N, CA, C and O atoms as a GROMACS GRO file, in nm:
protein
  440
    1MET      N    1   3.389   4.776   5.325
    1MET     CA    2   3.234   4.849   5.349
    1MET      C    3   3.187   4.740   5.453
    1MET      O    4   3.232   4.628   5.431
    2SER      N    5   3.130   4.749   5.529
    2SER     CA    6   3.023   4.662   5.628
    2SER      C    7   2.916   4.691   5.606
    2SER      O    8   2.848   4.779   5.553
    3ASP      N    9   2.905   4.530   5.698
    3ASP     CA   10   2.778   4.476   5.644
    3ASP      C   11   2.660   4.459   5.787
    3ASP      O   12   2.662   4.356   5.853
    4SER      N   13   2.580   4.553   5.814
    4SER     CA   14   2.486   4.548   5.934
    4SER      C   15   2.453   4.491   5.974
    4SER      O   16   2.427   4.485   6.094
    5THR      N   17   2.428   4.380   5.851
    5THR     CA   18   2.335   4.242   5.939
    5THR      C   19   2.452   4.160   6.004
    5THR      O   20   2.445   4.138   6.125
    6ASN      N   21   2.517   4.131   5.961
    6ASN     CA   22   2.622   4.088   6.088
    6ASN      C   23   2.672   4.145   6.169
    6ASN      O   24   2.740   4.077   6.245
    7GLN      N   25   2.666   4.318   6.200
    7GLN     CA   26   2.693   4.369   6.292
    7GLN      C   27   2.582   4.329   6.393
    7GLN      O   28   2.621   4.283   6.500
    8ASN      N   29   2.439   4.342   6.369
    8ASN     CA   30   2.344   4.294   6.424
    8ASN      C   31   2.305   4.177   6.514
    8ASN      O   32   2.231   4.166   6.612
    9ASP      N   33   2.410   4.062   6.418
    9ASP     CA   34   2.388   3.931   6.476
    9ASP      C   35   2.486   3.905   6.566
    9ASP      O   36   2.465   3.807   6.637
   10ASP      N   37   2.597   3.971   6.586
   10ASP     CA   38   2.694   3.970   6.671
   10ASP      C   39   2.685   4.049   6.788
   10ASP      O   40   2.772   4.042   6.874
   11ARG      N   41   2.584   4.126   6.799
   11ARG     CA   42   2.523   4.222   6.895
   11ARG      C   43   2.558   4.143   7.047
   11ARG      O   44   2.647   4.165   7.128
   12ARG      N   45   2.474   4.068   7.045
   12ARG     CA   46   2.459   4.003   7.221
   12ARG      C   47   2.515   3.846   7.209
   12ARG      O   48   2.440   3.752   7.183
   13GLN      N   49   2.617   3.837   7.225
   13GLN     CA   50   2.757   3.734   7.226
   13GLN      C   51   2.713   3.629   7.358
   13GLN      O   52   2.757   3.514   7.354
   14ASN      N   53   2.658   3.656   7.432
   14ASN     CA   54   2.608   3.548   7.539
   14ASN      C   55   2.517   3.477   7.555
   14ASN      O   56   2.420   3.544   7.521
   15TYR      N   57   2.482   3.372   7.590
   15TYR     CA   58   2.318   3.281   7.601
   15TYR      C   59   2.268   3.363   7.699
   15TYR      O   60   2.341   3.406   7.788
   16ARG      N   61   2.132   3.394   7.692
   16ARG     CA   62   2.036   3.460   7.834
   16ARG      C   63   1.907   3.370   7.823
   16ARG      O   64   1.835   3.356   7.724
   17ILE      N   65   1.891   3.301   7.977
   17ILE     CA   66   1.802   3.278   8.058
   17ILE      C   67   1.748   3.361   8.074
   17ILE      O   68   1.778   3.472   8.118
   18ILE      N   69   1.587   3.282   8.011
   18ILE     CA   70   1.466   3.354   8.042
   18ILE      C   71   1.404   3.295   8.143
   18ILE      O   72   1.367   3.180   8.121
   19TYR      N   73   1.378   3.347   8.265
   19TYR     CA   74   1.285   3.255   8.388
   19TYR      C   75   1.124   3.229   8.336
   19TYR      O   76   1.049   3.301   8.270
   20PRO      N   77   1.107   3.120   8.384
   20PRO     CA   78   0.976   3.108   8.394
   20PRO      C   79   0.902   3.206   8.458
   20PRO      O   80   0.970   3.281   8.528
   21GLU      N   81   0.736   3.237   8.452
   21GLU     CA   82   0.674   3.346   8.584
   21GLU      C   83   0.715   3.198   8.716
   21GLU      O   84   0.763   3.235   8.823
   22THR      N   85   0.696   3.074   8.700
   22THR     CA   86   0.706   2.994   8.821
   22THR      C   87   0.833   3.065   8.894
   22THR      O   88   0.813   3.131   8.996
   23TYR      N   89   0.940   3.053   8.851
   23TYR     CA   90   1.081   3.045   8.934
   23TYR      C   91   1.127   3.172   8.873
   23TYR      O   92   1.115   3.212   8.758
   24HIS      N   93   1.194   3.236   9.003
   24HIS     CA   94   1.278   3.352   8.988
   24HIS      C   95   1.373   3.354   9.042
   24HIS      O   96   1.354   3.378   9.161
   25PRO      N   97   1.515   3.336   9.007
   25PRO     CA   98   1.603   3.395   9.087
   25PRO      C   99   1.627   3.513   9.166
   25PRO      O  100   1.533   3.591   9.151
   26SER      N  101   1.705   3.553   9.235
   26SER     CA  102   1.657   3.656   9.353
   26SER      C  103   1.875   3.756   9.278
   26SER      O  104   1.980   3.718   9.228
   27LEU      N  105   1.804   3.899   9.330
   27LEU     CA  106   1.868   4.007   9.300
   27LEU      C  107   1.915   4.086   9.404
   27LEU      O  108   1.846   4.187   9.412
   28MET      N  109   2.030   4.081   9.513
   28MET     CA  110   2.058   4.157   9.630
   28MET      C  111   2.110   4.285   9.602
   28MET      O  112   2.217   4.276   9.540
   29ILE      N  113   2.079   4.382   9.621
   29ILE     CA  114   2.109   4.513   9.590
   29ILE      C  115   2.077   4.576   9.702
   29ILE      O  116   1.959   4.605   9.725
   30ARG      N  117   2.190   4.609   9.796
   30ARG     CA  118   2.188   4.712   9.934
   30ARG      C  119   2.060   4.632  10.028
   30ARG      O  120   1.962   4.692  10.071
   31ASN      N  121   2.084   4.510  10.044
   31ASN     CA  122   2.009   4.446  10.138
   31ASN      C  123   1.851   4.437  10.058
   31ASN      O  124   1.756   4.394  10.123
   32ILE      N  125   1.836   4.470   9.950
   32ILE     CA  126   1.689   4.469   9.918
   32ILE      C  127   1.712   4.344   9.823
   32ILE      O  128   1.815   4.314   9.761
   33GLN      N  129   1.549   4.257   9.828
   33GLN     CA  130   1.588   4.155   9.725
   33GLN      C  131   1.477   4.163   9.562
   33GLN      O  132   1.354   4.160   9.548
   34TYR      N  133   1.568   4.172   9.480
   34TYR     CA  134   1.476   4.206   9.332
   34TYR      C  135   1.455   4.064   9.289
   34TYR      O  136   1.540   3.978   9.314
   35ASP      N  137   1.285   4.024   9.190
   35ASP     CA  138   1.298   3.914   9.131
   35ASP      C  139   1.413   3.898   8.961
   35ASP      O  140   1.388   3.980   8.872
   36ILE      N  141   1.497   3.822   8.943
   36ILE     CA  142   1.552   3.821   8.796
   36ILE      C  143   1.469   3.760   8.698
   36ILE      O  144   1.448   3.640   8.712
   37LEU      N  145   1.405   3.831   8.580
   37LEU     CA  146   1.373   3.751   8.483
   37LEU      C  147   1.419   3.705   8.397
   37LEU      O  148   1.366   3.605   8.348
   38ASP      N  149   1.570   3.775   8.329
   38ASP     CA  150   1.658   3.710   8.287
   38ASP      C  151   1.790   3.718   8.313
   38ASP      O  152   1.834   3.802   8.390
   39LEU      N  153   1.863   3.632   8.253
   39LEU     CA  154   2.057   3.665   8.293
   39LEU      C  155   2.104   3.613   8.194
   39LEU      O  156   2.056   3.534   8.114
   40SER      N  157   2.244   3.684   8.206
   40SER     CA  158   2.330   3.608   8.063
   40SER      C  159   2.459   3.628   8.188
   40SER      O  160   2.432   3.656   8.304
   41GLU      N  161   2.588   3.609   8.142
   41GLU     CA  162   2.706   3.613   8.172
   41GLU      C  163   2.751   3.771   8.206
   41GLU      O  164   2.819   3.822   8.294
   42THR      N  165   2.689   3.815   8.110
   42THR     CA  166   2.702   4.005   8.133
   42THR      C  167   2.647   4.102   8.180
   42THR      O  168   2.682   4.216   8.211
   43GLY      N  169   2.484   3.998   8.187
   43GLY     CA  170   2.374   4.092   8.205
   43GLY      C  171   2.264   4.048   8.289
   43GLY      O  172   2.238   3.929   8.275
   44VAL      N  173   2.212   4.095   8.349
   44VAL     CA  174   2.052   4.052   8.448
   44VAL      C  175   1.948   4.156   8.444
   44VAL      O  176   1.975   4.272   8.475
   45ARG      N  177   1.822   4.115   8.404
   45ARG     CA  178   1.708   4.211   8.421
   45ARG      C  179   1.593   4.140   8.500
   45ARG      O  180   1.542   4.028   8.495
   46PHE      N  181   1.576   4.249   8.573
   46PHE     CA  182   1.511   4.231   8.734
   46PHE      C  183   1.362   4.289   8.737
   46PHE      O  184   1.326   4.332   8.627
   47LYS      N  185   1.275   4.299   8.831
   47LYS     CA  186   1.165   4.353   8.833
   47LYS      C  187   1.206   4.467   8.973
   47LYS      O  188   1.253   4.428   9.080
   48LEU      N  189   1.176   4.600   8.941
   48LEU     CA  190   1.195   4.688   9.005
   48LEU      C  191   1.088   4.692   9.104
   48LEU      O  192   0.977   4.644   9.081
   49LYS      N  193   1.121   4.752   9.222
   49LYS     CA  194   1.003   4.761   9.375
   49LYS      C  195   0.966   4.890   9.358
   49LYS      O  196   1.034   4.945   9.271
   50GLU      N  197   0.863   4.978   9.422
   50GLU     CA  198   0.796   5.082   9.391
   50GLU      C  199   0.892   5.147   9.487
   50GLU      O  200   0.955   5.076   9.565
   51ASN      N  201   0.909   5.286   9.485
   51ASN     CA  202   0.984   5.380   9.563
   51ASN      C  203   1.138   5.323   9.615
   51ASN      O  204   1.213   5.371   9.700
   52VAL      N  205   1.153   5.209   9.535
   52VAL     CA  206   1.340   5.193   9.547
   52VAL      C  207   1.439   5.244   9.474
   52VAL      O  208   1.453   5.198   9.361
   53LYS      N  209   1.539   5.357   9.522
   53LYS     CA  210   1.630   5.382   9.400
   53LYS      C  211   1.713   5.337   9.404
   53LYS      O  212   1.780   5.318   9.506
   54LEU      N  213   1.744   5.298   9.263
   54LEU     CA  214   1.880   5.240   9.225
   54LEU      C  215   2.013   5.319   9.236
   54LEU      O  216   2.014   5.440   9.216
   55PRO      N  217   2.137   5.243   9.270
   55PRO     CA  218   2.256   5.313   9.235
   55PRO      C  219   2.266   5.356   9.103
   55PRO      O  220   2.222   5.301   9.003
   56GLY      N  221   2.323   5.451   9.114
   56GLY     CA  222   2.379   5.546   8.972
   56GLY      C  223   2.466   5.475   8.917
   56GLY      O  224   2.448   5.424   8.806
   57ASP      N  225   2.587   5.460   8.996
   57ASP     CA  226   2.741   5.405   8.947
   57ASP      C  227   2.765   5.242   8.980
   57ASP      O  228   2.683   5.156   9.010
   58LEU      N  229   2.886   5.237   8.965
   58LEU     CA  230   2.917   5.102   8.963
   58LEU      C  231   2.908   5.038   9.054
   58LEU      O  232   3.002   5.057   9.131
   59PHE      N  233   2.807   4.936   9.101
   59PHE     CA  234   2.778   4.908   9.270
   59PHE      C  235   2.809   4.709   9.234
   59PHE      O  236   2.798   4.656   9.124
   60HIS      N  237   2.853   4.631   9.384
   60HIS     CA  238   2.870   4.526   9.392
   60HIS      C  239   2.661   4.462   9.424
   60HIS      O  240   2.578   4.529   9.486
   61ALA      N  241   2.635   4.332   9.362
   61ALA     CA  242   2.544   4.299   9.414
   61ALA      C  243   2.543   4.182   9.436
   61ALA      O  244   2.658   4.146   9.460
   62GLU      N  245   2.443   4.064   9.442
   62GLU     CA  246   2.451   3.919   9.474
   62GLU      C  247   2.339   3.819   9.392
   62GLU      O  248   2.229   3.830   9.445
   63VAL      N  249   2.339   3.763   9.323
   63VAL     CA  250   2.276   3.660   9.250
   63VAL      C  251   2.244   3.551   9.337
   63VAL      O  252   2.342   3.492   9.381
   64LYS      N  253   2.120   3.506   9.376
   64LYS     CA  254   2.105   3.386   9.459
   64LYS      C  255   2.046   3.291   9.354
   64LYS      O  256   1.958   3.335   9.280
   65LEU      N  257   2.092   3.152   9.341
   65LEU     CA  258   2.043   3.057   9.243
   65LEU      C  259   1.977   2.979   9.293
   65LEU      O  260   1.985   2.968   9.415
   66HIS      N  261   1.894   2.902   9.225
   66HIS     CA  262   1.816   2.791   9.239
   66HIS      C  263   1.878   2.658   9.338
   66HIS      O  264   1.796   2.575   9.377
   67ASN      N  265   2.010   2.645   9.371
   67ASN     CA  266   2.084   2.601   9.442
   67ASN      C  267   2.124   2.611   9.592
   67ASN      O  268   2.180   2.527   9.662
   68ASP      N  269   2.079   2.744   9.625
   68ASP     CA  270   2.123   2.866   9.729
   68ASP      C  271   2.250   2.861   9.690
   68ASP      O  272   2.314   2.841   9.793
   69SER      N  273   2.335   2.867   9.582
   69SER     CA  274   2.467   2.928   9.593
   69SER      C  275   2.424   3.102   9.542
   69SER      O  276   2.318   3.142   9.494
   70ASN      N  277   2.538   3.173   9.572
   70ASN     CA  278   2.547   3.303   9.561
   70ASN      C  279   2.667   3.332   9.483
   70ASN      O  280   2.775   3.275   9.494
   71VAL      N  281   2.640   3.418   9.411
   71VAL     CA  282   2.765   3.483   9.281
   71VAL      C  283   2.767   3.642   9.313
   71VAL      O  284   2.696   3.698   9.229
   72GLU      N  285   2.813   3.719   9.389
   72GLU     CA  286   2.888   3.821   9.355
   72GLU      C  287   2.916   3.875   9.245
   72GLU      O  288   3.010   3.828   9.181
   73ILE      N  289   2.829   4.005   9.187
   73ILE     CA  290   2.859   4.083   9.048
   73ILE      C  291   2.908   4.192   9.086
   73ILE      O  292   2.928   4.223   9.204
   74LEU      N  293   2.932   4.260   8.989
   74LEU     CA  294   2.981   4.445   9.013
   74LEU      C  295   2.934   4.461   8.843
   74LEU      O  296   2.955   4.394   8.742
   75GLY      N  297   2.838   4.627   8.885
   75GLY     CA  298   2.816   4.642   8.767
   75GLY      C  299   2.713   4.773   8.759
   75GLY      O  300   2.693   4.842   8.859
   76ARG      N  301   2.645   4.803   8.624
   76ARG     CA  302   2.587   4.906   8.678
   76ARG      C  303   2.433   4.916   8.597
   76ARG      O  304   2.410   4.848   8.497
   77ILE      N  305   2.332   5.009   8.658
   77ILE     CA  306   2.226   4.998   8.561
   77ILE      C  307   2.263   5.075   8.406
   77ILE      O  308   2.328   5.175   8.376
   78ILE      N  309   2.185   4.971   8.326
   78ILE     CA  310   2.207   5.070   8.218
   78ILE      C  311   2.104   5.119   8.163
   78ILE      O  312   2.113   5.227   8.105
   79ARG      N  313   1.924   5.018   8.171
   79ARG     CA  314   1.832   5.102   8.162
   79ARG      C  315   1.763   5.068   8.251
   79ARG      O  316   1.797   4.981   8.332
   80ILE      N  317   1.610   5.153   8.255
   80ILE     CA  318   1.485   5.175   8.339
   80ILE      C  319   1.391   5.119   8.249
   80ILE      O  320   1.400   5.209   8.165
   81THR      N  321   1.312   5.045   8.203
   81THR     CA  322   1.200   5.094   8.137
   81THR      C  323   1.100   5.005   8.186
   81THR      O  324   1.095   4.882   8.182
   82GLY      N  325   0.985   5.127   8.251
   82GLY     CA  326   0.869   5.062   8.298
   82GLY      C  327   0.898   5.001   8.468
   82GLY      O  328   0.954   5.052   8.565
   83GLN      N  329   0.817   4.844   8.443
   83GLN     CA  330   0.864   4.813   8.570
   83GLN      C  331   1.020   4.707   8.602
   83GLN      O  332   1.048   4.638   8.700
   84HIS      N  333   1.085   4.727   8.498
   84HIS     CA  334   1.202   4.642   8.501
   84HIS      C  335   1.284   4.722   8.497
   84HIS      O  336   1.260   4.839   8.468
   85ALA      N  337   1.432   4.667   8.532
   85ALA     CA  338   1.581   4.767   8.483
   85ALA      C  339   1.696   4.654   8.462
   85ALA      O  340   1.709   4.551   8.528
   86ALA      N  341   1.769   4.695   8.363
   86ALA     CA  342   1.851   4.603   8.304
   86ALA      C  343   2.012   4.647   8.375
   86ALA      O  344   2.025   4.767   8.400
   87MET      N  345   2.113   4.570   8.403
   87MET     CA  346   2.230   4.588   8.456
   87MET      C  347   2.297   4.498   8.386
   87MET      O  348   2.264   4.381   8.366
   88PHE      N  349   2.426   4.575   8.336
   88PHE     CA  350   2.545   4.502   8.264
   88PHE      C  351   2.622   4.505   8.373
   88PHE      O  352   2.632   4.582   8.468
   89MET      N  353   2.691   4.374   8.329
   89MET     CA  354   2.825   4.383   8.488
   89MET      C  355   2.905   4.405   8.396
   89MET      O  356   2.898   4.371   8.278
   90VAL      N  357   3.016   4.487   8.472
   90VAL     CA  358   3.134   4.558   8.449
   90VAL      C  359   3.272   4.473   8.450
   90VAL      O  360   3.374   4.460   8.382
   91VAL      N  361   3.209   4.415   8.582
   91VAL     CA  362   3.383   4.332   8.592
   91VAL      C  363   3.358   4.185   8.683
   91VAL      O  364   3.435   4.089   8.687
   92LYS      N  365   3.264   4.195   8.734
   92LYS     CA  366   3.279   4.063   8.797
   92LYS      C  367   3.138   4.031   8.732
   92LYS      O  368   3.038   4.101   8.750
   93LYS      N  369   3.142   3.912   8.650
   93LYS     CA  370   3.036   3.874   8.580
   93LYS      C  371   2.974   3.716   8.650
   93LYS      O  372   3.013   3.670   8.757
   94ILE      N  373   2.876   3.654   8.564
   94ILE     CA  374   2.804   3.532   8.645
   94ILE      C  375   2.928   3.460   8.524
   94ILE      O  376   2.949   3.509   8.413
   95PRO      N  377   2.982   3.362   8.567
   95PRO     CA  378   3.042   3.230   8.518
   95PRO      C  379   3.017   3.189   8.451
   95PRO      O  380   2.899   3.162   8.476
   96TYR      N  381   3.049   3.136   8.321
   96TYR     CA  382   2.948   3.018   8.164
   96TYR      C  383   2.907   2.896   8.287
   96TYR      O  384   2.785   2.893   8.305
   97GLN      N  385   2.966   2.820   8.353
   97GLN     CA  386   2.948   2.706   8.396
   97GLN      C  387   2.826   2.753   8.465
   97GLN      O  388   2.729   2.692   8.419
   98ILE      N  389   2.793   2.837   8.555
   98ILE     CA  390   2.683   2.852   8.636
   98ILE      C  391   2.542   2.891   8.548
   98ILE      O  392   2.429   2.876   8.594
   99ILE      N  393   2.566   2.936   8.437
   99ILE     CA  394   2.480   2.977   8.339
   99ILE      C  395   2.418   2.848   8.282
   99ILE      O  396   2.297   2.831   8.266
  100LEU      N  397   2.521   2.755   8.253
  100LEU     CA  398   2.503   2.625   8.200
  100LEU      C  399   2.432   2.522   8.300
  100LEU      O  400   2.394   2.414   8.252
  101ALA      N  401   2.407   2.555   8.464
  101ALA     CA  402   2.384   2.489   8.530
  101ALA      C  403   2.251   2.502   8.580
  101ALA      O  404   2.176   2.416   8.625
  102GLU      N  405   2.230   2.658   8.561
  102GLU     CA  406   2.094   2.714   8.577
  102GLU      C  407   2.025   2.667   8.436
  102GLU      O  408   1.904   2.679   8.450
  103GLN      N  409   2.049   2.630   8.335
  103GLN     CA  410   1.968   2.604   8.217
  103GLN      C  411   1.937   2.459   8.216
  103GLN      O  412   1.847   2.405   8.152
  104ALA      N  413   2.036   2.395   8.306
  104ALA     CA  414   1.993   2.268   8.344
  104ALA      C  415   1.887   2.213   8.431
  104ALA      O  416   1.817   2.112   8.424
  105TYR      N  417   1.898   2.308   8.513
  105TYR     CA  418   1.770   2.326   8.634
  105TYR      C  419   1.654   2.357   8.556
  105TYR      O  420   1.555   2.284   8.557
  106LEU      N  421   1.660   2.457   8.492
  106LEU     CA  422   1.507   2.483   8.404
  106LEU      C  423   1.444   2.382   8.313
  106LEU      O  424   1.323   2.370   8.297
  107ARG      N  425   1.556   2.297   8.243
  107ARG     CA  426   1.539   2.177   8.197
  107ARG      C  427   1.462   2.126   8.237
  107ARG      O  428   1.353   2.127   8.180
  108ASN      N  429   1.485   2.043   8.375
  108ASN     CA  430   1.469   1.941   8.464
  108ASN      C  431   1.321   1.986   8.561
  108ASN      O  432   1.253   1.912   8.632
  109MET      N  433   1.305   2.112   8.537
  109MET     CA  434   1.134   2.164   8.621
  109MET      C  435   1.065   2.136   8.546
  109MET      O  436   0.954   2.138   8.599
  110ASN      N  437   1.054   2.100   8.412
  110ASN     CA  438   0.902   2.065   8.309
  110ASN      C  439   0.913   1.924   8.335
  110ASN      O  440   0.831   1.846   8.287
   0.00000   0.00000   0.00000
């Protein structure tokens, strides 16, 4: 017999950084820059731009972080809700060390 509570607890396995209104790293998709709202090793949620069509299949993108470092990712859009889209990184993901560095940077901003 399975325990649905435990399954729900295990659903999110990666730490997610939720960015404050004052700072958003950027996501570049096909030379268009989007503001990142939250980020994990395997996913990114970002703000859409009006009248810009997103790719429907796997595609390369680039995350630009606070220290001007760029991380190439490979993923697909899994959800569009209102003005936000979510991308799941299928192959190229964000290294955990970079997530920790972003978290430390945000802590030091305050």
